[in-house]
VOBA-1610 file (N, C-alpha, C; in pm, whole numbers, padded with zeros to 5 digits, always signed):
BEGIN
Met+13614+09409+08508Met+13533+09486+08600Met+13600+09487+08736Arg+13579+09593+08814Arg+13640+09599+08944Arg+13589+09486+09032Ala+13667+09454+09137Ala+13635+09340+09220Ala+13496+09352+09280Ser+13459+09472+09323Ser+13327+09490+09382Ser+13241+09572+09287Leu+13140+09507+09227Leu+13054+09577+09135Leu+12974+09683+09206Ala+12933+09654+09330Ala+12854+09752+09404Ala+12935+09879+09424Val+13058+09864+09466Val+13144+09981+09485Val+13169+10051+09353Ala+13188+09972+09247Ala+13218+10030+09116Ala+13105+10118+09069Phe+12982+10074+09087Phe+12872+10153+09033Phe+12837+10271+09122Val+12871+10266+09251Val+12860+10387+09333Val+12961+10488+09284Thr+13082+10441+09254Thr+13186+10529+09204Thr+13145+10594+09073Ala+13069+10521+08993Ala+13028+10574+08862Ala+12938+10695+08875Leu+12879+10714+08994Leu+12791+10828+09012Leu+12869+10958+09021Ile+12995+10952+09059Ile+13074+11071+09083Ile+13178+11083+08973Pro+13173+11186+08890Pro+13272+11199+08784Pro+13412+11198+08840Ala+13499+11119+08778Ala+13636+11107+08826Ala+13716+11230+08789Cys+13827+11250+08859Cys+13917+11358+08827Cys+13975+11335+08688Thr+13989+11438+08613Thr+14039+11425+08478Thr+14167+11505+08460Asp+14233+11481+08351Asp+14356+11551+08316Asp+14328+11702+08305Asn+14425+11783+08348Asn+14407+11928+08342Asn+14385+11977+08200Ser+14430+11899+08101Ser+14415+11939+07963Ser+14278+11904+07906Ala+14199+11826+07981Ala+14068+11786+07934Ala+13974+11907+07934Pro+13884+11917+07835Pro+13790+12029+07831Pro+13701+12030+07955Ala+13667+12149+08001Ala+13576+12161+08114Ala+13440+12108+08076Asp+13380+12029+08165Asp+13248+11971+08141Asp+13147+12042+08230Glu+13062+12124+08170Glu+12966+12202+08248Glu+12862+12115+08317Leu+12854+11987+08280Leu+12761+11895+08346Leu+12833+11800+08441Gly+12965+11815+08455Gly+13043+11713+08522Gly+13038+11714+08673Asp+13034+11830+08735Asp+13043+11837+08881Asp+12905+11834+08945Glu+12893+11759+09053Glu+12768+11757+09129Glu+12761+11882+09216Ser+12647+11951+09212Ser+12632+12074+09289Ser+12484+12097+09320Ser+12457+12203+09394Ser+12318+12236+09428Ser+12238+12271+09303Ala+12308+12309+09194Ala+12238+12342+09069Ala+12169+12220+09009Asp+12216+12099+09046Asp+12149+11979+08995Asp+12006+11972+09042Gly+11982+12012+09167Gly+11847+12013+09221Gly+11790+11873+09238Glu+11661+11868+09260Glu+11590+11742+09276Glu+11473+11738+09180Glu+11406+11625+09176Glu+11299+11605+09080Glu+11192+11712+09094Gly+11164+11780+08983Gly+11060+11881+08982Gly+10923+11820+08957Lys+10822+11900+08969Lys+10686+11853+08949Lys+10668+11804+08807Gly+10640+11675+08791Gly+10615+11619+08661Gly+10739+11578+08584Asp+10857+11628+08623Asp+10982+11594+08554Asp+10961+11595+08403Ala+10931+11712+08349Ala+10895+11723+08208Ala+11003+11670+08115Ala+11129+11682+08155Ala+11238+11635+08070Ala+11259+11484+08080Gly+11201+11421+08180Gly+11211+11276+08195Gly+11350+11226+08230Val+11427+11306+08306Val+11565+11267+08334Val+11590+11228+08480Phe+11489+11238+08564Phe+11508+11199+08704Phe+11468+11053+08726Thr+11498+11003+08844Thr+11472+10865+08891Thr+11541+10760+08805Phe+11662+10791+08755Phe+11747+10692+08690Phe+11844+10637+08794Tyr+11856+10503+08798Tyr+11939+10438+08898Tyr+12028+10331+08836Asn+12145+10312+08895Asn+12228+10195+08867Asn+12184+10084+08962Leu+12154+09968+08908Leu+12103+09855+08986Leu+12192+09734+08963Ile+12228+09668+09072Ile+12315+09551+09061Ile+12284+09454+09174Gly+12301+09325+09147Gly+12277+09225+09249Gly+12386+09226+09356Asp+12350+09186+09476Asp+12447+09170+09585Asp+12515+09035+09565Thr+12632+09038+09506Thr+12704+08914+09474Thr+12816+08886+09575Arg+12813+08951+09690Arg+12918+08930+09789Arg+12917+08786+09841Ala+13035+08729+09851Ala+13046+08596+09911Ala+13031+08609+10062Cys+12957+08519+10123Cys+12929+08528+10266Cys+13025+08441+10347Ser+13055+08486+10468Ser+13136+08410+10563Ser+13078+08430+10701Leu+13142+08372+10802Leu+13091+08384+10939Leu+13089+08529+10986Asn+13179+08612+10932Asn+13187+08751+10975Asn+13118+08848+10880Ser+13045+08793+10784Ser+12979+08879+10685Ser+12860+08952+10747Pro+12828+09071+10695Pro+12710+09143+10745Pro+12582+09070+10709Ser+12478+09099+10783Ser+12349+09037+10759Ser+12298+09071+10619Gly+12244+08972+10550Gly+12186+08994+10418Gly+12285+08989+10305Cys+12410+08951+10334Cys+12509+08945+10226Cys+12469+08839+10124Gly+12498+08867+09998Gly+12470+08771+09892Gly+12325+08761+09851Thr+12239+08846+09905Thr+12097+08846+09867Thr+12054+08989+09835Gly+11950+09002+09758Gly+11899+09134+09726Gly+11985+09207+09624Phe+11974+09341+09627Phe+12035+09424+09524Phe+12085+09554+09585Phe+12177+09619+09513Phe+12224+09752+09551Phe+12175+09851+09446Leu+12130+09969+09492Leu+12072+10071+09406Leu+12138+10205+09436Ser+12175+10280+09331Ser+12233+10413+09352Ser+12196+10503+09235Arg+12178+10633+09263Arg+12136+10727+09159Arg+12250+10758+09063Ala+12224+10752+08935Ala+12322+10792+08835Ala+12357+10939+08856Asn+12486+10970+08852Asn+12541+11106+08864Asn+12535+11166+09004Arg+12475+11098+09099Arg+12460+11158+09232Arg+12531+11073+09337Ser+12590+11140+09434Ser+12667+11069+09537Ser+12578+11010+09645Leu+12454+11060+09658Leu+12364+11012+09761Leu+12228+10974+09701Thr+12164+10876+09764Thr+12034+10826+09720Thr+11942+10821+09840Gln+11816+10862+09820Gln+11718+10855+09928Gln+11669+10713+09942Cys+11700+10652+10056Cys+11661+10513+10082Cys+11542+10512+10178Gly+11423+10513+10125Gly+11306+10513+10210Gly+11292+10643+10287Arg+11250+10632+10413Arg+11224+10751+10492Arg+11344+10791+10578Gly+11455+10719+10567Gly+11573+10752+10644Gly+11660+10854+10574Pro+11782+10876+10625Pro+11874+10970+10562Pro+11925+10917+10428Gln+11972+11005+10344Gln+12030+10964+10218Gln+12159+10886+10242Gln+12185+10790+10153Gln+12303+10706+10165Gln+12372+10695+10029Ser+12493+10642+10029Ser+12565+10626+09903Ser+12496+10524+09813Gln+12430+10426+09874Gln+12352+10328+09798Gln+12247+10267+09889Cys+12145+10209+09829Cys+12037+10147+09905Cys+12042+09996+09886Lys+12011+09922+09992Lys+11997+09777+09981Lys+11850+09746+09954Ile+11825+09685+09839Ile+11689+09652+09795Ile+11666+09503+09813Thr+11554+09468+09874Thr+11526+09327+09898Thr+11440+09264+09790Glu+11364+09347+09717Glu+11271+09291+09619Glu+11252+09387+09502Leu+11235+09332+09382Leu+11209+09412+09263Leu+11067+09388+09213Asp+10998+09495+09180Asp+10863+09488+09125Asp+10871+09529+08978Trp+10854+09433+08888Trp+10866+09458+08745Trp+10734+09491+08678Ser+10624+09494+08754Ser+10492+09506+08693Ser+10475+09638+08616Gly+10545+09741+08656Gly+10532+09870+08590Gly+10597+09877+08454Thr+10673+09774+08416Thr+10741+09773+08286Thr+10656+09714+08175Ala+10552+09639+08210Ala+10468+09566+08114Ala+10544+09453+08046Phe+10663+09416+08097Phe+10734+09301+08042Phe+10669+09172+08089Pro+10666+09069+08003Pro+10618+08938+08048Pro+10703+08890+08165Ala+10643+08809+08251Ala+10714+08760+08369Ala+10843+08688+08334Ser+10842+08615+08222Ser+10961+08540+08183Ser+11077+08633+08147Val+11045+08746+08082Val+11149+08842+08045Val+11203+08912+08169Ala+11113+08952+08259Ala+11155+09015+08384Ala+11244+08920+08465Lys+11210+08792+08464Lys+11289+08693+08537Lys+11430+08685+08480Asp+11443+08694+08348Asp+11575+08690+08285Asp+11660+08810+08329Tyr+11598+08929+08333Tyr+11671+09046+08378Tyr+11715+09030+08524Glu+11625+08977+08608Glu+11657+08962+08749Glu+11767+08859+08770Glu+11763+08751+08696Glu+11869+08651+08706Glu+12003+08709+08662Gly+11999+08793+08559Gly+12122+08858+08515Gly+12181+08946+08624Leu+12096+09019+08695Leu+12143+09101+08807Leu+12210+09015+08914Arg+12147+08902+08944Arg+12202+08815+09048Arg+12336+08753+09005Glu+12358+08747+08875Glu+12484+08694+08824Glu+12590+08802+08806Gly+12556+08926+08845Gly+12655+09033+08841Gly+12649+09123+08720Arg+12537+09118+08642Arg+12524+09204+08525Arg+12434+09322+08562Pro+12491+09441+08580Pro+12412+09556+08625Pro+12320+09610+08518Leu+12221+09688+08561Leu+12128+09754+08471Leu+12118+09901+08506Leu+12083+09982+08407Leu+12039+10118+08431Leu+11887+10114+08425Val+11822+10157+08531Val+11676+10147+08539Val+11617+10280+08583Lys+11489+10294+08554Lys+11413+10409+08600Lys+11297+10358+08683Gly+11271+10421+08797Gly+11164+10374+08883Gly+11165+10442+09018Asp+11103+10376+09115Asp+11084+10437+09247Asp+11123+10342+09359Val+11191+10397+09461Val+11221+10322+09582Val+11095+10320+09668Val+11057+10200+09715Val+10933+10185+09792Val+10966+10124+09928Pro+10955+10201+10037Pro+10982+10145+10170Pro+10867+10057+10217Ala+10900+09952+10290Ala+10796+09868+10350Ala+10718+09950+10452Ala+10593+09911+10474Ala+10507+09987+10566Ala+10567+09998+10705Asn+10640+09894+10747Asn+10702+09895+10880Asn+10849+09933+10876Asp+10894+09985+10760Asp+11034+10026+10740Asp+11132+09911+10759Ala+11085+09788+10739Ala+11173+09672+10758Ala+11260+09645+10636Gly+11232+09709+10524Gly+11310+09685+10404Gly+11262+09773+10290Leu+11330+09763+10177Leu+11298+09844+10060Leu+11275+09755+09939Ser+11177+09792+09859Ser+11161+09730+09727Ser+11180+09841+09623Phe+11194+09801+09498Phe+11210+09900+09392Phe+11112+09868+09280Ala+11030+09967+09246Ala+10931+09952+09139Ala+10994+09997+09008Val+11027+09902+08922Val+11094+09931+08796Val+10991+09980+08694Lys+11022+10091+08628Lys+10935+10145+08523Lys+10997+10132+08384Glu+11129+10148+08375Glu+11199+10137+08248Glu+11331+10064+08269Ile+11372+09989+08168Ile+11501+09921+08167Ile+11580+09975+08049Trp+11704+10017+08075Trp+11793+10066+07970Trp+11910+09970+07960Trp+11927+09907+07842Trp+12025+09801+07828Trp+12151+09849+07757Thr+12259+09780+07784Thr+12384+09801+07715Thr+12444+09665+07684Ser+12512+09654+07571Ser+12571+09526+07534Ser+12697+09496+07615Asn+12754+09599+07678Asn+12878+09582+07754Asn+12864+09653+07888Pro+12821+09582+07993Pro+12794+09647+08121Pro+12916+09668+08210Glu+13037+09658+08155Glu+13157+09681+08235Glu+13156+09823+08291Phe+13220+09840+08407Phe+13228+09972+08470Phe+13304+10070+08381Val+13251+10190+08365Val+13320+10298+08296Val+13299+10426+08376Glu+13385+10523+08351Glu+13372+10653+08417Glu+13308+10753+08321Gly+13243+10854+08378Gly+13184+10958+08295Gly+13054+11009+08351Val+12997+11105+08282Val+12870+11167+08320Val+12758+11100+08241Phe+12649+11063+08309Phe+12532+11005+08244Phe+12446+11118+08187Thr+12422+11117+08056Thr+12336+11218+07995Thr+12237+11151+07900Leu+12123+11217+07883Leu+12021+11174+07787Leu+12032+11266+07665Val+12057+11208+07549Val+12083+11286+07428Val+11976+11257+07324Lys+11926+11363+07260Lys+11825+11350+07156Lys+11852+11449+07043Asp+11805+11415+06923Asp+11808+11508+06812Asp+11712+11623+06843Asn+11756+11747+06815Asn+11671+11862+06846Asn+11608+11927+06723Gly+11631+11868+06605Gly+11568+11918+06485Gly+11642+12029+06413Ile+11752+12079+06471Ile+11828+12185+06406Ile+11906+12128+06287Arg+11899+12193+06172Arg+11973+12153+06055Arg+12053+12273+06003Cys+12175+12247+05958Cys+12266+12355+05920Cys+12319+12335+05778Val+12359+12444+05718Val+12421+12439+05586Val+12565+12395+05598Arg+12632+12431+05707Arg+12771+12396+05725Arg+12796+12348+05868Ala+12902+12268+05886Ala+12940+12218+06017Ala+13028+12322+06089Pro+13033+12318+06222Pro+12962+12223+06310Pro+12816+12264+06329Cys+12730+12165+06342Cys+12587+12191+06355Cys+12537+12140+06490Pro+12482+12226+06576Pro+12437+12186+06710Pro+12302+12114+06704Ser+12300+11994+06649Ser+12174+11925+06621Ser+12129+11832+06733Leu+12203+11826+06843Leu+12167+11738+06955Leu+12146+11819+07082Ser+12050+11776+07162Ser+12029+11832+07295Ser+12069+11729+07398Glu+12126+11774+07507Glu+12182+11685+07607Glu+12136+11729+07746Arg+12085+11634+07824Arg+12044+11664+07961Arg+12112+11566+08055Lys+12160+11616+08166Lys+12226+11534+08267Lys+12121+11456+08345Leu+12143+11326+08364Leu+12047+11245+08439Leu+12043+11289+08585Asn+11923+11283+08644Asn+11899+11319+08784Asn+11947+11460+08814Ser+11923+11551+08719Ser+11971+11688+08733Ser+11884+11782+08650Asn+11883+11909+08689Asn+11816+12010+08611Asn+11908+12074+08508Leu+12035+12029+08502Leu+12133+12088+08413Leu+12124+12028+08273Ala+12153+12110+08172Ala+12147+12064+08034Ala+12246+12141+07949Ala+12291+12078+07842Ala+12366+12144+07736Ala+12274+12140+07615Val+12206+12248+07590Val+12096+12246+07493Val+12143+12202+07356Asn+12257+12253+07311Asn+12301+12222+07176Asn+12444+12169+07174Ile+12461+12044+07127Ile+12593+11990+07103Ile+12597+11937+06959Thr+12716+11919+06906Thr+12726+11887+06763Thr+12743+11739+06733Gly+12778+11658+06833Gly+12795+11517+06801Gly+12839+11433+06919Leu+12844+11302+06897Leu+12889+11204+06994Leu+13004+11124+06933Asp+13106+11097+07012Asp+13222+11020+06967Asp+13214+10880+07026Phe+13182+10779+06944Phe+13160+10642+06990Phe+13288+10558+06992Glu+13404+10618+06966Glu+13527+10541+06950Glu+13558+10452+07070Asp+13531+10501+07192Asp+13565+10425+07313Asp+13446+10351+07373Ser+13339+10334+07296Ser+13216+10277+07351Ser+13219+10125+07363Ala+13314+10060+07297Ala+13325+09913+07297Ala+13206+09846+07231Gly+13128+09922+07155Gly+13013+09865+07086Gly+13049+09818+06946Glu+12980+09713+06899Glu+12995+09671+06761Glu+12934+09778+06670Gln+12979+09783+06544Gln+12928+09887+06454Gln+12778+09878+06438Ser+12724+09756+06435Ser+12579+09741+06422Ser+12507+09800+06543Glu+12567+09785+06662Glu+12507+09841+06784Glu+12518+09993+06785Ile+12630+10045+06737Ile+12647+10190+06729Ile+12547+10250+06631Asp+12520+10179+06522Asp+12420+10226+06425Asp+12283+10234+06490Ile+12249+10133+06570Ile+12121+10135+06641Ile+12117+10252+06739Ala+12229+10273+06808Ala+12237+10383+06905Ala+12217+10518+06836Arg+12280+10537+06722Arg+12264+10663+06649Arg+12119+10683+06607Asn+12052+10576+06566Asn+11911+10588+06528Asn+11825+10627+06647Gln+11864+10583+06767Gln+11786+10616+06887Gln+11783+10765+06915Leu+11882+10838+06866Leu+11886+10982+06888Leu+11765+11051+06826Tyr+11703+10988+06727Tyr+11590+11048+06656Tyr+11455+11000+06709Thr+11457+10926+06819Thr+11334+10876+06879Thr+11294+10959+06999Glu+11173+10940+07045Glu+11124+11013+07163Glu+11205+10978+07287Asp+11249+10851+07297Asp+11323+10808+07416Asp+11465+10864+07419Gly+11529+10878+07304Gly+11666+10924+07299Gly+11764+10815+07340Leu+11886+10856+07369Leu+11996+10764+07401Leu+12064+10813+07527Val+12089+10723+07621Val+12168+10756+07741Val+12313+10721+07713Val+12402+10815+07735Val+12544+10791+07716Val+12619+10824+07846Val+12735+10761+07861Val+12824+10791+07973Val+12957+10835+07913Gly+12998+10957+07942Gly+13122+11006+07883Gly+13155+11145+07932Tyr+13247+11211+07859Tyr+13297+11342+07900Tyr+13286+11444+07787Arg+13291+11570+07824Arg+13286+11678+07727Arg+13410+11677+07639Asp+13391+11707+07511Asp+13502+11717+07416Asp+13461+11815+07306Tyr+13553+11840+07214Tyr+13525+11928+07101Tyr+13582+11865+06976Asp+13512+11883+06862Asp+13562+11827+06737Asp+13661+11923+06671Asp+13713+11883+06557Asp+13817+11961+06489Asp+13768+12098+06444Leu+13636+12114+06431Leu+13580+12242+06389Leu+13535+12328+06506Gly+13562+12279+06628Gly+13524+12355+06747Gly+13385+12325+06798Gly+13319+12228+06738Gly+13185+12192+06784Gly+13189+12117+06917Lys+13095+12145+07005Lys+13088+12080+07136Lys+13035+11938+07120Thr+13108+11839+07171Thr+13069+11699+07158Thr+13077+11631+07295Arg+13046+11500+07297Arg+13067+11420+07418Arg+13123+11285+07377Thr+13226+11242+07450Thr+13276+11107+07428Thr+13173+11007+07478Val+13165+10892+07415Val+13071+10787+07457Val+13153+10669+07506Asn+13168+10660+07638Asn+13238+10546+07696Asn+13146+10425+07708Arg+13016+10450+07715Arg+12915+10346+07715Arg+12784+10410+07674Phe+12694+10333+07613Phe+12562+10387+07579Phe+12454+10287+07618Phe+12336+10341+07647Phe+12222+10262+07693Phe+12100+10294+07607Ile+12028+10190+07568Ile+11907+10204+07488Ile+11789+10151+07570Lys+11678+10223+07566Lys+11561+10179+07641Lys+11511+10046+07584Ala+11496+09947+07672Ala+11453+09814+07629Ala+11307+09819+07586Pro+11275+09776+07463Pro+11137+09777+07417Pro+11058+09664+07480Val+10932+09689+07508Val+10844+09584+07560Val+10809+09489+07447Pro+10831+09359+07465Pro+10801+09263+07357Pro+10653+09267+07320Val+10626+09253+07191Val+10488+09249+07142Val+10435+09108+07162His+10322+09097+07231His+10265+08964+07259His+10195+08911+07134
//
């Protein structure tokens, strides 16, 4: 992982430059077409954030608050609204509120300790400014886990089975929506997990998630299969963490 996880995950919001021979990715570039969260967010793709603990080592010349709290940044977007002030590349969060996840306190504590140890999460929720604007908290609603949280480059998309079935390949049986954006690729034919660093058992679970209401979040780039079907490489994938049954 890069030396600074905070910097790495801010970088992950902006698709990196790719080889001229790489297929054009219609979801890759940030633009005004991405828009902002619409009323109700019917597609459920907004308010996704990269969250990581502030693991900076402190010294006499370190900025105030170093080594405490968390850094938060919107997936796929270069700027994040931090409370009532101007948008910034990332927000400094002082406190996490896990109550909206329905996770037991012990499970939430494990996730928080992991963040403080440098293991980032993809989360969904809301930035909450203090009444006196003295700081920010984050109300977590969903946790999306990955077995390998190392930094990767690519576009964050939510992919689901769309019910289309074909007699012959390629078959556009998946729908893809860009996180924190109004953009979508309605029909794609598949996902390439070769570079995902996941074990086969984890990839099998990920493929099954495509048929669920939650779907699967992947980070990768546009590609095409041998038959000309539109696909996406999977450099990393995230599965929504289930709430433990009490």
